[in-house]
C-alpha positions in Angstrom: -16.8 25.4 31.1 -17.7 23.3 33.8 -18.6 25.1 37.1 -15.6 24.8 39.5 -16.3 22.0 42.2 -16.4 24.1 45.5 -16.3 23.2 49.2 -17.7 25.6 51.9 -18.0 24.8 55.4 -20.3 27.5 56.5 -23.4 26.5 58.0 -26.1 27.7 60.8 -24.0 27.3 63.9 -22.2 29.0 66.4 -19.6 30.2 63.9 -22.3 31.6 61.2 -20.5 33.3 58.7 -18.7 35.6 61.4 -14.9 36.9 61.0 -12.5 36.6 63.7 -13.8 40.0 65.0 -17.3 39.1 64.9 -16.6 35.9 66.6 -14.8 37.8 69.3 -17.5 39.9 69.7 -20.5 37.1 69.8 -18.2 35.4 72.7 -17.5 38.2 74.8 -21.5 39.4 74.5 -22.5 35.9 75.8 -24.2 35.1 72.3 -22.6 32.1 71.8 -19.8 30.0 74.3 -16.8 28.8 73.9 -17.5 25.1 74.0 -20.2 25.5 71.7 -17.7 27.7 69.2 -14.7 24.9 69.4 -17.3 22.0 68.7 -19.0 23.9 65.5 -15.1 24.2 64.6 -14.1 20.5 64.9 -17.3 19.4 63.2 -16.6 22.0 60.3 -12.9 20.8 60.1 -14.1 17.3 59.9 -16.8 18.0 57.3 -14.6 19.8 54.8 -11.1 17.8 55.4 -11.8 15.0 53.7 -12.3 17.4 50.5 -9.4 19.6 51.0 -6.6 17.7 52.7 -5.9 20.7 55.2 -5.0 18.9 58.6 -1.6 17.3 59.3 -2.3 16.5 62.9 -5.7 16.7 64.7 -6.1 17.6 68.4 -9.8 18.1 68.8 -9.9 16.7 72.4 -7.5 18.6 73.6 -9.0 21.7 72.1 -12.4 20.7 73.7 -10.7 20.4 77.1 -9.1 24.1 76.6 -12.4 25.2 75.6 -13.8 24.4 79.0 -11.2 26.7 80.8 -10.0 29.1 78.0 -6.8 31.1 78.9 -7.3 34.9 78.6 -6.5 37.4 75.9 -8.7 39.1 73.2 -9.0 36.2 71.1 -9.9 33.8 74.0 -11.8 30.8 72.7 -11.6 31.1 69.0 -10.4 28.1 67.3 -7.3 28.0 65.0 -4.7 25.8 63.7 -0.6 26.2 63.6 1.2 25.5 60.7 3.0 22.1 60.7 6.7 23.4 60.6 6.1 25.4 64.2 6.7 23.4 67.4 3.5 22.9 69.6 3.9 21.1 72.9 2.4 17.6 72.7 2.3 17.8 68.8 4.4 16.5 66.3 6.0 18.7 64.0 6.9 16.6 60.4 7.1 19.6 57.9 4.7 18.5 55.2 6.9 15.3 54.6 6.4 11.7 55.8 10.5 10.9 55.6 10.4 10.3 59.5 8.2 9.6 62.2 7.3 12.5 64.2 7.6 12.9 68.1 5.5 15.2 70.1 7.1 18.4 70.8 8.1 19.0 74.5 7.4 22.5 74.6 5.9 25.4 72.7 8.1 27.3 70.2 8.6 30.9 70.4 6.0 31.7 67.9 3.3 29.3 69.0 4.0 30.5 72.4 3.2 34.2 71.3 0.1 33.0 69.4 -1.7 30.8 71.7 -0.8 33.6 74.3 -3.3 35.6 72.4 -6.4 33.5 73.7 -6.3 31.2 70.5 -7.5 27.5 70.5 -5.3 25.3 68.5 -7.1 22.4 66.9 -4.5 20.8 65.5 -1.9 21.6 62.7 -2.1 22.4 59.1 -0.6 20.9 56.3 2.1 22.6 54.2 4.3 21.5 50.6 7.3 19.4 51.9 9.7 21.7 54.1 7.6 24.4 52.3 9.8 24.5 49.3 6.7 24.3 47.0 4.5 27.1 46.0 1.7 24.3 46.1 1.3 21.0 48.6 0.7 18.0 46.3 2.2 15.2 48.3 2.6 12.1 46.6 1.5 10.1 49.5 0.0 12.6 51.7 -2.1 13.8 49.0 -2.8 17.5 47.7 -4.2 20.3 49.5 -6.9 21.6 47.4 -8.8 25.4 47.3 -12.2 25.4 48.5 -12.9 27.7 45.7 -12.1 24.9 43.2 -11.2 21.3 44.1 -9.6 20.9 40.8 -6.8 23.5 42.0 -4.2 23.5 44.8 -4.7 25.8 47.6 -1.4 27.4 47.1 1.6 26.9 49.3 3.4 26.7 51.7 0.6 27.4 54.0 -2.0 25.4 52.0 -3.7 23.9 54.9 -4.5 26.9 56.8 -5.7 28.7 53.8 -8.0 25.9 52.7 -9.6 25.8 56.2 -10.2 29.8 56.8 -11.2 30.2 53.1 -13.6 27.3 53.4 -15.0 29.1 56.5 -14.0 26.1 58.6 -11.7 28.4 61.0 -11.7 32.1 61.1 -8.0 32.6 61.0 -5.0 30.5 61.1 -1.6 30.5 61.4 0.7 30.8 58.5 4.6 31.7 57.7 6.5 33.2 54.8 9.8 32.4 53.3 9.4 33.1 49.7 5.8 34.0 49.8 4.0 31.5 51.8 1.3 33.8 53.3 1.0 35.8 50.4 0.8 32.9 47.7 -2.2 30.8 49.6 -4.0 34.4 50.3 -4.1 35.0 46.6 -5.1 31.7 45.5 -7.8 31.3 48.3 -9.2 34.9 48.1 -7.7 36.2 51.9 -5.8 38.8 53.4 -2.2 37.5 54.0 0.3 40.2 55.4 3.9 39.1 55.6 5.3 41.6 58.5 8.5 43.2 58.9 11.7 41.2 59.6 11.8 40.7 63.9 8.1 42.1 63.8 6.6 38.6 65.5 8.4 36.3 68.0 10.3 33.5 65.9 11.6 30.1 66.5 15.5 29.7 67.0 16.1 27.8 64.0 14.6 30.9 61.9 16.3 33.3 64.0 19.7 32.1 63.2 19.6 32.2 59.6 22.3 33.6 57.6 19.4 35.7 55.8 16.4 35.8 57.7 13.7 35.3 55.0 10.9 33.7 56.9 8.1 35.6 58.8 4.9 34.2 60.8 1.8 35.8 60.6 -2.2 34.9 59.9 -4.7 34.3 57.2 -8.0 35.7 57.5 -11.0 36.8 55.5 -11.2 40.5 56.3 -8.6 43.3 56.5 -9.9 44.0 60.4 -9.0 40.5 61.5 -5.4 40.6 60.3 -5.0 44.2 61.9 -6.7 43.0 65.1 -4.0 39.9 65.2 -0.9 42.5 64.9 -2.4 44.6 67.6 -3.0 41.5 70.1 0.1 40.0 69.1 1.8 43.3 69.9 0.7 43.0 73.3 2.3 39.6 73.8 5.8 40.6 72.4 7.0 43.8 71.2 9.9 44.2 68.7 11.7 47.8 70.1 13.6 48.2 67.1 10.6 48.8 65.1 7.8 51.3 65.0 4.7 49.7 66.5 1.7 48.7 64.1 -0.9 49.6 66.7 -4.4 49.7 66.5 -5.5 50.2 62.8 -9.1 50.1 62.6 -9.8 52.2 59.1 -8.4 54.1 56.0 -5.9 56.4 56.0 -5.9 59.9 55.0 -2.9 60.4 53.6 -2.4 59.8 49.8 0.4 57.8 48.8 3.1 57.4 45.9 2.6 54.1 44.6 5.1 52.2 42.2 3.4 49.7 39.7 5.3 46.6 38.5 4.2 43.8 36.2 7.7 42.6 35.6 8.7 40.7 38.5 12.1 38.4 38.6 11.8 36.8 35.0 9.0 36.5 32.5 6.8 38.8 34.6 2.9 38.6 35.0 1.0 36.9 32.2 -1.4 39.1 30.3 -4.7 38.5 32.1 -3.1 39.1 35.7 -1.0 42.3 34.2 -4.3 43.7 32.9 -6.0 42.8 36.5 -3.4 44.5 38.3 -3.4 47.6 36.0 -7.2 47.7 36.8 -6.0 47.8 40.6 -3.9 50.4 39.8 -6.6 52.5 38.2 -8.4 52.2 41.4 -5.9 53.5 43.4 -5.7 56.5 41.2 -9.6 56.7 41.5 -8.8 56.9 45.2 -6.7 59.9 44.8 -3.5 57.7 45.0 -0.6 58.9 42.4 0.6 55.7 40.6 3.7 55.3 38.6 4.9 52.3 36.6 8.2 51.8 37.4 10.6 48.7 37.7 11.1 47.4 41.2 14.9 47.7 42.3 15.5 44.1 42.2 18.9 43.7 40.4 19.1 40.8 37.5 20.8 38.4 39.4 18.0 38.4 42.2 16.3 35.5 41.3 19.1 33.2 40.8 20.6 34.5 44.3 17.1 33.4 45.9 17.3 30.3 44.1 20.5 29.4 45.6 19.8 30.5 49.0 16.5 28.3 49.1 18.5 25.5 47.5 21.2 25.8 50.3 18.3 25.4 52.9 17.2 22.0 51.3 20.7 20.7 51.1 21.3 21.4 54.7 17.9 19.7 55.9 18.8 16.5 53.5 22.3 16.1 55.2 21.4 16.7 58.7 17.9 14.8 58.5 19.1 11.8 60.6 20.6 13.9 63.1 17.6 15.5 63.7 14.9 12.6 63.8 16.8 9.9 63.9 16.8 6.2 62.8 13.2 6.6 61.2 15.0 9.0 58.6 14.5 7.7 55.3 15.6 10.6 52.5 14.4 8.0 49.6 10.9 9.3 50.9 11.6 12.8 49.7 10.3 14.4 46.8 12.3 15.3 43.7 11.5 18.9 44.4 13.4 18.5 47.7 16.2 16.7 46.3 16.6 18.5 42.9 17.2 22.0 45.3 19.8 19.8 47.5 21.9 19.0 43.9 21.4 22.5 42.8 23.1 23.6 46.1 25.8 21.4 45.7 27.0 22.4 42.4 26.8 26.0 43.0 28.1 26.0 46.6 31.1 28.3 45.4 28.5 31.0 44.6 27.0 31.0 47.8 28.9 33.8 49.7 28.3 36.1 46.8 24.4 35.4 46.9 24.1 35.8 50.6 26.3 39.2 50.1 23.9 40.6 47.6 20.6 39.4 49.3 21.6 41.3 52.6 22.5 44.3 50.3 18.9 44.0 49.0 17.7 45.8 52.3 19.6 48.9 51.5 18.3 49.0 47.8 14.5 48.7 49.1 15.1 51.4 51.6 16.4 53.7 48.8 13.3 52.7 46.6 10.9 53.8 49.4 12.1 57.0 49.7 10.7 57.9 46.5 7.5 55.3 46.8 5.6 54.7 49.8 4.2 51.4 48.1 4.6 49.0 45.5 1.8 47.2 43.7 2.4 44.2 42.0 0.6 40.9 41.5 1.4 38.2 44.2 2.0 35.6 41.6 2.9 35.8 37.9 -0.2 33.8 36.7 -3.7 32.6 37.4 -3.7 29.4 39.5 -2.5 26.6 37.8 -4.4 23.3 38.1 -3.4 20.4 40.4 -0.6 18.2 38.7 1.4 21.2 37.0 3.4 21.8 40.0 3.5 17.8 41.0 7.0 17.4 42.7 7.1 13.8 41.4 7.8 15.6 38.1 11.0 16.2 36.9 12.9 18.5 39.1 13.9 20.9 35.9 10.4 21.1 34.9 8.7 22.0 38.4 11.5 24.7 39.3 10.9 26.3 35.9 7.4 26.4 36.2 7.8 27.6 39.9 10.0 30.4 39.0 7.5 31.5 36.4 4.5 31.4 39.1 6.6 32.8 42.1 8.3 36.0 40.2 7.0 38.7 42.7 7.0 37.4 46.3 10.7 36.5 47.4 11.7 40.2 47.3 10.5 41.0 50.6 11.6 37.7 52.1 15.4 38.7 51.1 14.8 42.7 52.0 12.6 41.8 55.3 10.1 44.3 54.4 6.2 44.0 54.8 4.0 42.9 52.0 0.3 42.2 51.7 -2.0 40.1 49.2 -5.7 41.4 48.7 -8.1 39.5 47.1 -8.9 42.4 44.9 -9.6 40.6 41.4 -10.9 37.2 39.9 -9.7 35.3 37.2 -12.0 34.4 33.8 -12.3 31.1 35.5 -13.7 32.7 38.4 -10.7 32.1 40.7 -9.4 34.7 43.1 -6.5 36.7 42.0 -4.2 38.5 44.7 -2.8 41.8 44.4 0.3 42.5 46.5 1.1 45.9 48.1 4.6 46.5 49.9 5.9 48.9 52.0 9.4 50.3 53.8 10.3 48.2 56.7 8.3 48.9 60.1 5.4 50.2 57.9 2.6 47.5 58.3 0.2 50.5 59.2 0.7 51.9 55.9 -0.4 48.6 54.3 -3.4 48.1 56.5 -4.9 51.7 56.0 -4.6 51.3 52.2 -6.0 47.7 52.7 -9.0 49.0 54.5 -9.8 51.6 51.8 -9.4 49.1 48.7 -11.7 46.4 50.8 -14.3 49.2 51.2 -14.0 50.3 47.5 -13.9 46.9 46.0 -15.4 44.4 48.7 -13.6 40.8 48.6 -15.5 38.1 46.8 -16.8 35.3 49.6 -17.1 31.9 49.0 -21.0 31.2 49.3 -22.1 28.2 51.2 
């Protein structure tokens, strides 16, 4: 087997090999300046993006100006990107598509306003799959987003660009969001930490708040548990949902031994033999650490996967039918990919089932709450199989081919999108091919702190693999 073609941005500059917390300490200690840090990040992004295809829009000059007078906040001067399905004033929002001409947003969306209020400096927007519908970003004209661990493999999706930039070391952290696994999937593919928070935990744009089932949650992708924990702590200083218990300042493993439910079946065919074995090895590690692990079936009903697909497809139908209204005369639906059109057709044929599907998806919240009275945490693989090569999920293929392959691969993550519960993907395993394999831990609503404490413990026990320069 030929070694993977890998890309690392890490070099001897102001960013070095620091994670976000390390970089904050260097800035606050006067070891590096914000202007120097932002210039280093711009140079890194420029160096790797020709290989990765991770940037949807660049705003380097704007970031340089901001670096000379950074706003306050714990992350003051730390470079990042915002995913290109979230409005940032002065930047177009193109949703991973080229079916219209993007116009600069007039103002920040609610999430971007909160995100940037922590002091982060946006270098631009990161690329995603078209509308975020696919678990890989392989656009026929915009090109694929590749994993820095192997340029022959996709970076996952939909937050593909964010993951590729963080995993390569070009940036210390980046915005991601998750409507079916899109924080956790690219985290798993690229060896990152990806926490999808509880529904309503963070500020969210209006269109997402108004969905019949609020499946989308925003967050970040990072290379360390402490970076993710710090982001949620600082975000809570800007926006606090009083209906949820606070995450607080989680800085170390918890002492409580947990009841863990292990499941490798998921929705559909379940995990491949290789991934199931890796998941059981993680379960064995948890038992070594003193936690109790039982292998049980998760509470998702048999019709869950079909219901979730119909809801997902209905979103595509809405976007296709309202495209001209939202994007004006430049709207050209013929430039949308086969997956988007196929989802819209599926919804059209199944619309009579939608009320029942929505009702059952909403009921999943109570099913999950009942399950978590018996178990503190669930353990599953993040994905059903190791990362496929580029082309396996190419959206120019027939819809039926792509959707069946997606259902097999994305068999575990959608459950928490329906329930609204938090879940985190950790890079605890490696495939026979030498690529990262994510393990996913889920908890009851509002219990991000439980997941972060357990993540610290697992990171200490089995340090995460790092992409070497």
